[in-house]
C-alpha positions in Angstrom: 0.0 0.0 0.0 1.4 3.4 -1.0 1.6 6.4 1.3 -1.2 8.1 -0.6 -3.5 5.2 -0.3 -2.7 5.0 3.4 -3.4 8.7 3.8 -6.8 8.3 2.1 -7.7 5.3 4.3 -6.7 7.3 7.4 -8.8 10.3 6.2 -11.8 8.2 5.6 -11.5 6.7 9.1 -11.1 10.1 10.7 -14.2 11.3 8.8 -16.2 8.6 10.5 -14.8 9.5 14.0 -14.6 13.3 14.0 -16.3 14.5 10.8 -14.9 15.9 7.5 -13.6 19.2 8.9 -12.0 17.4 11.9 -10.3 14.9 9.5 -9.1 17.8 7.3 -7.7 19.7 10.3 -5.9 16.6 11.7 -4.4 15.6 8.4 -3.5 19.1 7.2 -1.2 20.2 9.9 1.0 18.7 12.6 -0.2 18.7 16.3 0.4 22.2 17.7 0.7 23.8 14.3 3.3 24.2 11.6 5.4 26.5 13.9 6.1 23.5 16.2 7.8 21.6 13.4 11.5 21.1 13.7 13.4 22.2 10.6 17.0 21.7 9.7 17.5 25.5 10.0 16.1 25.5 13.5 18.2 22.6 14.5 21.3 24.3 13.0 20.5 27.4 15.0 20.2 25.4 18.2 23.4 23.5 17.5 25.2 26.7 16.7 24.1 28.2 20.1 25.0 25.0 21.9 28.4 24.8 20.2 29.1 28.5 21.1 28.2 27.8 24.7 30.4 24.7 24.8 33.2 26.6 23.2 32.9 29.4 25.8 33.0 26.8 28.6 36.0 25.1 27.0 37.8 28.4 26.6 37.2 29.2 30.3 38.4 25.7 31.2 41.5 26.3 29.1 42.2 29.6 30.8 41.8 27.9 34.2 44.1 25.1 33.2 46.7 27.7 32.0 46.4 29.6 35.3 46.9 26.3 37.2 49.9 25.4 35.1 51.4 28.8 35.6 50.8 28.5 39.4 52.4 25.1 39.5 55.3 26.3 37.4 55.9 29.2 39.8 55.7 26.9 42.8 58.2 24.5 41.2 60.5 27.4 40.3 60.3 28.6 43.9 61.0 25.1 45.2 63.9 24.7 42.8 65.4 28.1 43.9 65.0 27.1 47.5 66.6 23.7 46.9 69.5 25.3 45.0 70.1 27.7 48.0 70.0 24.9 50.4 72.3 22.7 48.3 74.7 25.7 47.9 74.8 26.0 51.7 75.4 22.3 52.0 78.1 22.5 49.3 79.8 25.4 51.2 79.7 23.4 54.4 81.1 20.3 52.7 83.8 22.5 51.1 84.7 23.7 54.6 84.6 20.1 55.9 86.7 18.9 52.9 89.3 21.7 53.6 89.4 20.7 57.3 89.7 17.1 56.4 92.5 17.8 54.0 94.3 19.8 56.7 93.7 17.0 59.2 95.0 14.4 56.7 98.1 16.5 56.0 98.8 17.0 59.8 98.3 13.3 60.4 100.6 12.3 57.6 103.2 14.8 58.9 102.9 13.4 62.4 103.2 9.8 61.2 106.2 10.8 59.1 107.9 12.5 62.1 107.3 9.5 64.3 108.5 7.0 61.6 111.7 9.1 61.2 112.1 9.3 64.9 111.6 5.5 65.3 114.0 4.8 62.4 116.7 6.9 64.1 116.1 5.2 67.4 116.3 1.8 65.7 119.5 2.7 63.9 121.0 4.2 67.0 120.1 1.1 69.0 121.6 -1.2 66.4 124.8 1.0 66.3 125.0 0.9 70.1 124.5 -2.8 70.3 127.0 -3.2 67.6 129.5 -1.1 69.5 128.8 -3.1 72.7 129.4 -6.3 70.8 132.6 -5.1 69.3 133.8 -3.9 72.7 132.8 -7.2 74.2 134.6 -9.2 71.6 137.8 -7.1 72.1 137.9 -7.7 75.7 
């Protein structure tokens, strides 16, 4: 059955129920009138308005994200500067400790060197003395 035949059959049935003028009114226009019909143009207008609203919200969100990124960057920069200052102080303290350790090492090595020289001279002197005593004992 074609659309036209279906329309005629529906019109005849409506004539039986509501009369000729009622059937004409019901089949002539959509419920609520022609102004309530959705057209491609009205849909395009609504989509354009909705897209503009979404674009504004996305732009606002982008600005908020940019502001948060800038805030995080500033905080990381401040943290980095703080850590650099602290590490510079630590490096200075370690430089002082390194200098004191080098001085201590030098003094310790000098002390060990003096004692080893002193001990070597005592050992040589003792050997010479014992040798002299042995030679004297042998001559007697």
